[in-house]
N, C-alpha and C positions, 0 to 999 in steps of 0.2 A: 504494500500500500504506500501511497505517497500523498502528501498534502498538496492540493491544487490551489487552495485559496485560504488565506488567514484574515480574519477580521477581529480586531481587539480594540476595546474602548475602556477608558478609565482604569488603566493599570498604571498608577502614578509612577513616574512622571509622564508616562505615555497616555495621551488623551484619545488619539484616534490613529489606528494603524490598519490599513487595508491593502493587501497585495494579492494578486492572482497570477495565473499562468506560470506557476513555479516549476522549475526544472529539477533534475536529479541532484544538482549541486546548487544550494542557495546560500549566499553570503549576505548576512545582515551586518552592516557596518555603521559606525557613528562614533562621535567623540565620547569621552567619559561624561557620565552624568545624564545622558539622554534617556536611559532606561532599558538598555539592551538585556541586561541580566534579569531585570524585573519582568520584562516581556517574556523571556524564555521560561522563567519560573511560573508565570501565569499560564503559559501554554502547557508546561509539564503538569501543573496542578490539574488542568482539565483532563489530561490523559490518565492521571491517577484516579480521577473521580468523574468519569464521563457520565452522561445521562442525567436524570433527575437527582436532586440531593435527597437527604434522609426525610425531608418533609414533603417529598414528591414534587418539588418545584423544578421545572425544567430550566437549566442554566444555558444561556446563549452567549456568554462572554467569557473567554473568546469563543469564536465559532469557526468552523472549518468546512471546506468541501474536501473530502478524502476520496481519492481515486483508487480503485482496485488495480493491482498489478499482476495478480495471478488468478487461476481458476478457482482455487479454494476460497479466496475472498469473495469473488463474484457469486460462488455457490452459496456461501454462508449468508451473504447480504441479499441475494436475489436482486441486486442492483449493480450497475457499473461504478457507481460512486455514492457516497453518503454525504448529506447536508445536515450538519449537527444543529442547525436552527429548527429543523423539523423533529418534534419529539420522538416519533416512532423510529426515525433513522438514528437519533442519538442513542436510544436504547439498544438498537441493533449493534452499534459500535461498542457500547458498554458490555454487552453479552459476549461479543467477539473478543475484546481485549482481555476480559477477566477469565481467561483460561490459562492454566499452567503450561509452560513451554519446556522443551528439553534444554538442558544446559548447552549442548552442542547442536548445531543446525537450528539455531534460534530463528523463528519465522514469524512474519506478520505481526510485528509488535513495535515497540519504541525503545531505543537505547539512549542513555544520557551520559556525557562526559563533562564533568564540571570544570570550572577554572582552577579550583584548588584541588589538584589531583595527585599531589606528591605521594609516593609510595610510603606507607606507614609500616610499623613493626607488624610482622605476621606471627600469629600464635602457632605453635607447633601442631602438626597433624597427628592425631591418634590413630595408629594403624589397627585394622581388624584382621582376623584370620580370613574372613570371607569378605574381601574388598570388592564391592560392586563396581561395574563399569561406570565411571562418572559421566562419560559421553552420553549414556542412555538415561541418566537420572533427570527427573523433572525439577524445575525451580519455580518459585511463585511467579504469578503473572506480572507482578510489578517489580520483580527483582532487578531488572536492567534499568529501572527509572531512578535507582538510588545513587547513581554516580560511581565512578571508578574506585574511590577510596573504600567504598563498602563492598566492592566486588573483588579487589585484588587478592585478598586472602583466599577466596573461593577459587580464583584462577590458578593460583600457585598450588593449592591443595589438589585441585583437579588434575594438574599435570603429574604430581607425585602419585596420586591414586591410579591414574591411567597406566603409568609405567608399572606400578606394582600389580595392578589387575592383569596386565598383559603377561608379566612374568609368571604369575600364579596360573593363569590359563594355559600358558605354554607348558609349564611344569606338570600340571594335572593331565594335559593331553598326552605328554610323553609317558607318564605313568600308566595311563589307560592303554596306550599302544603296547607298552612293554608287557603288561599283564595279558594282552591278547597274543603275545608271541612275536610281535614285530621288533626288529632291531634298528629301525630307522624311521624318520618322519620328515614330511615336507616342511621346509622353512619358508612358506609363502606368505607369512604375515607381513603387514606393512608397519613401518616405523611411524608411530603417531606424532613424533617430533619433527617430521619433515617440513610441514608448513611453518613451524616455529623457527627451524634452522634457516629456511629460505628468507623469511622476513627479517631475521636478525642480520643476515649477511647484506641484504638490500639496504637496511637502515644504518647499520653500524660497521659495515665492512671497512677495512680488511679484518676486523675482529670477527670471530665465528662463535656460534652457540655450541657449548659442550654438552655432553651427556649429564643430565641432572644427577646430583648425588642424593639418592632417595633417603637413605638412612640419616644423612646429615641434614636433609631437607634444605638443600642449597641449590639454586640455579647458578650455573657456571658458564664462563665464556673463555675463549682462547685468544690471547694476544701474543703474536710471535710464537714462541715455543712454550709459553707458560700458561697455566690455567688459574683463573681468578673467580671469586664470587661476584655476582652482579652488584653487590653492595659497593664495589670499588669502581663502578662506572661513574661518570659525572652525573650530576643531578638531572641535566637535560637528557642524557642517554638513558638513565633509569626511567624517567618519565615516559619517553617515547616507547621504551620497551614495555612498560606496563600497559600503555594504551594498545599497542600492537598485539601483545599476547592475549589480552582480554578479548579483543575483537576477533582474533583468529580462533580462540577457543569457542566463542559463541557462533562463529561462522554464520552471521545473520544473512537472511535473504528476505526481500520484500519488507524491509523494516525502514522506519524513520529514525535517523541518528542525529541527535542534537549534540553540538560540540561548542562549549563556551570558551572563547579565547584560546583556540588551539595553538596560537603562536607563543604562549607564555613559556619562558625558559628554553625555547627552542631556537636554534639558528635557522634563518630563512630556508637554507638548503635542506636541513633536516626536516623542517616542517613540510616542504614540498614533497620530499620522499615519503613522509608519513601519510599524507593525504592520498598520494598516488597508490601506495601499498594498500590502504584501507579500501579504496574504490575497486580494487581487483578481488577483494574477498567477497564471497557470496554472490547473489544476483539481485538486481533491481532494487538496490538500497537508495534511499534519498538522504543526503547529508545537508543539514542546516547548521551553518557555522556562524557564530557571532564573534566578530573580530575587530581589532584595531590595525591589523597588518596591512600596510599599503601594498606590499608584494602580493599577498594573497588576494586582495581585492582586484588589483590590476590584472593578475593572471587568470581571473575567473569571469572576465567580462563577457565571454562567450556563453556563460551559464546564466544564472539569475543573481544579480547583485542589487541589493536593496539598501538604500541609505536611510537610516532612522534620524529624522531631523528633530530639533527641539520643537516644543508645541507651537502650533500656528494659530493665527487669529481665526475666530469663529470655528474653532475645533477642526481645522482642515486636516486632510490626510497627511500624516507624518512619514509615510512610506513613499520613497522616491526610487523607482527602478532606474538604474544607471545603464545606459546603452554604450556599446563599445566605440561608437562613432559620435560625431557631433562637434559643435563649436567649442563647448566647454572642454572636452577631452583634448581637442587639438590645441587650444590655447594653453592648457596646462602642460601639454607636451612641449610646446615652444618655450615654456619657462623651465624646462628640464625636469618636470615633475610628472607623476602619474596621477590619475584620478583617485587612486587609493589614499592620497594624503588628506582627503576630506575626513578621514576617520581619526585624525590625530588631535584635533582641537577645534574650538569654536572661533578662534582668531589665529590665523596663520600668517606669519611674516616671512616672505621669501627674501633671502639675502642674495643680492646680485653681486657678482664680482668674479674675476678669474680664479681667485683663491677663496671661493665662497664658503667652503667647508671650514677653513681656518678662520675666516671672518666670523662665521657663526659662533665659534668658540670664543673669539675675542669680544663680540657683542654681548654674549652671555655673561662674560666676566664683568663687563662694564656696567650692565644694568642689574647684575646679580639677581636677587629674588624679588625685585621691585614689582615685576609684572608677570606673575605666574600664569595668568590667563593667555599669554602670548606663546605660541609655538614657533620657534625659529627653524627655518629649513633653507639649506643652500640651493640656489637655482642655477648655478653655472655662470658663464661669462656674459659680457654685454651683448654678444651676438644673439642672445636669446630675446633681446628687445627689438629685433628687426621688424617684428609685426606688432609693435606696441599698441597701435590703435585697436586691433582685434583683441589683444590680451586685456587691455583696459576695459573694453566694453563687455567682454565675456567673463572676465574673472574679477578684476580689481574694482570695477565700478558697481558691483552688485553683490548681494548676499546669495551664495549658492547653498540651497538646502539648509539655511540657517548658519552657514559658515562664512565668516568675513575673511577676505584675503587682503594682504598689504604687501608692499615691496619697498625695500630700502636698497638704494644703489649708490655706488661710488659716483663722484662728480663726472668722471669720464664717460658715464653712461648717457649723459644728456647730449642731445643733438641740437642743431640750429632750429629744427622744426618742432622739437619736443624738449625745450630747455627747462621748463618750469615744473615744480613739484605739484602734485594734487593731494587731496586729503588721504588717499590710499596709496599713492606712489610718491615716495619722498627721495630726493637726491641730496646727498651731502654737499655742503658748501665748499668742502676741500676735495682735492683731486682724488686722493685715496684715503682709506681708513687710517693708514700709517701716518698721514699728515697730522693726525691728532696726537702723535707720539713725539712731537718735536719741540715741546716746551722745555726750554733750557733749565729753568729752575727745578722742574720735576725730575729731569734727567740728573741734575746734580744731587737731588735727594736720594736717587737710586744708588749712588756710589759713596755716600757719606760714611757708611759703616764698612766700606770695603777698600777705600783708597786712603793713602797717607800723604803727608807733606804737601808739596806744591803740585800735585797731580792736576793736569788740566781738566780732569773730570770733576774736580771740586770747585771749579770757577764757572759761574754763569756766563761771564764774558768770553772765556775761552771756549766753552761749549758752543755758545752762539757763533763765535768766529769759525769754529770747526764745521758747524752745520752749513754756514754760508760758503765755505770753501768746497764742501762736498757738493752743494747745489751748483756752484760754478763748474765743477768738474763734470757734472751731468747735464750741462746747459744744452749741448748739441743733441743729446738724447731726448731731453724735455721738449725742445723745439720739434724734433722729428715726430714725437708722439702726437703733439697737438696738431701739427700740419697734416700728417697722414690721416688722422681721424677726421679732420674737417673735409679733406678731399674725399675720403671714403664715404662720409655722410652725404656729401653733395653728389657723388656719383651714383650711390644707391645700387640696387640690383639692375642688371641689364635684362630687359625683357623684349623679345621680338615676337611675342605671341600676338597675332592679329585678332581684332575683334570680329565677331560674326563669321568665324571660319567653318561653321558646321555645314553650310550649304555651298561652299566654294568648290569649283572644279579646280583641276591642277594648275591651269594657267592663272586663274584669279588668285589662287593660294600662293604661287611663286611670286607674283607681283606684290601681294600684300606683305609677305615676309621681306622682300627686298626693300620696300618703302620703310618698314619698321626698322630694319637694320641700318638704313641710311640715317633715319631720325635719331636712333640711339647713338650711332657713331658721332654724329654732330653734337649731341648733348654731352657726351663724354669728352670729346675734343675741346669743347668750350671750358669744361671744368679743368682739364689738364693742359690748358694753354700755358706755354712755358713762361711767358711774362707774368701771368697771373700767379703761377706757382712761386716764381722768384719773389714777387712782391709779398706774398703771404709768408714765406720763410723769413724775409727780412723784417717784416712788421712784427712777427711773433718773437724773433730773436731780440729785437730792440725792446719789446715789452718785458721780456725776462731780464734783460740787462738793467732796465730802469728799476724793476722790482728789487734787484739785489743792491742797487745804489742807494736806496732810501733806508733810513734807520727805523724800519718797522717790521712786523711779522707778516706783512701782506704776502710776501713771496711764498710763505709756508702753505698758502691756500692753492697756489698755482703749479708749483713744481711736483713731479711724481714722488710722493712720499715713500713708496715701497723701496725704490733704489737708494734714496737718501738714508733711510733708517737702516737698511742693510749694510751700507758702507760705514755708517757711524758705528754699528755693532762690531764690524771688522776692526776698526781703528781702536775701539774701546776694549777689544778682545773679550767680548761678551756674547753669549748665545742669544739670538734675537728673541726666541720664545720666552726665555727666562727674563730678559729685560722687559718685555711686554707685560708679563705677569707682575713684576715688581713695580713698573710704571703705573699700572692700573691701581694698585694698592696705594701708592703714594698720592696719586691724583685724587682718590676718594678721601684722603686725609687733608688735602690742601684747601685753602680758603676759596680759591677759584678752580672749579673743575674744568679741565680742557675738554671733557667729554659731555658738557652740559647740553650742547646741541643734540647729541645722540640720545641722551636721556629724555629730553623734551619730545623728540620724535616718537620714541617708544611710548611715552606717556600719552601722546595724542592718539596713537593706535589703540592703546588700552581703553581710552575713553570714548572711542568712536562707536 
């Protein structure tokens, strides 16, 4: 069976959640606090108590349309699907679910894997002389709804009991044959550990699963030439092993499997392997995953991905199905992001810059814990702003499913046509983030406890003089950066795509392309006119010379700070990352914070 439609209302903080046409893999995503876990608990509570309550009242929240996926369901229901808003059909579901299942080959039911599923201490198994086959034993109808923590002991005990039962059965058969005069027997029995061995190798290879030590009651694995107990695996490896072994033991088919935050404690690659492994176990299972994982969301867009938004006005539907194509997905892709980032928080700040991952760390240190509601994400270099108007209209200028996006960029991201910051897109007033690390007094403070005597690092004047000398040494490079960017912005992308080409014959098409090529060449030649370029270089060089000639810090806004700070660190014989960390601490203790502009920008994002 599989859920075709979910309708849920007033499961705080979820007010209204309606989604249909669900596929075999359903990913429900959303930031913390929107109610994903509350929603799944409400759904599971219904499956534990389907149909009318003890007072005979028919419950319709949440409600489902459940589709049959095999003949046994269709035969038991006398219907291809059940609508739980109809009392008679809800009772049919109740009677169908409340039947005990076999421990192995679990069919036509619901399984649940909770977010807090760390393997706990297992009580020892008490062996009997007549150990029944645990594969054939029944478990209560709601056993699989209790979560993995409540099942792991049963899983481990079932493995030990199965091996002991098989040994006893083989021994008894050998005795029977011997008593009948036979001196040999066929060894055609199968190893019940094969599916566990295969899953272990797929998930945790090159480690392999070893033969369990029944009398010691230990599950073992082999790493290299040595054998260890599974308690020596990492916490993530133990968790994925517990999930996989529990699932393989049940070997479910035609079941609905709920999985709350499968990415917890797992590396993205290990999570991907786990989901792939589980989907190959049994037949026709439906997986409903509640997640924050951007990777899992983005890799599931060909299935069903549902974004749970914060509550909407007039109790609007908080379930938004995300399609694999569209302007939003394309715009986020141009920002170096996947649509999966919508699960990370309600306010997302995209950090632009060629070293955006490092910049994210630096920004985080600067603002510390002042704005916990903001999630910072690197978005790559300034080339990602080539389609800024589309990005602004599709992402930055609107709230997507209750999520607000912001962007903070280095000053070199601004162009002649897009030079001004907006409420959601802010550009630093200085060329690079590193330009804010050039305050001579704070640099001096960084070295007070580490330098002695007449070191130039203990003099504001000498530090300032050294910074200016470094700036002059990179003057040609600075001019080249500015001039080449202006020319690149003016040239833009070359496009020879003619308009209205759908109905053109070959002759008209050739003519149209030729005209576009001539027009583009003329446009580019105008921008690249030698005299114009020469004048631009001379003017820019003179501007930088003038900045260095006047006794002010204005030059620190215009020169590329990355190169200047890097050379300063070389001359001070200090590691750049260490100096940055120390500089930020000293700046936060100073009367005037050189990062105040940045703090104000983040404050405006937080208040938006």
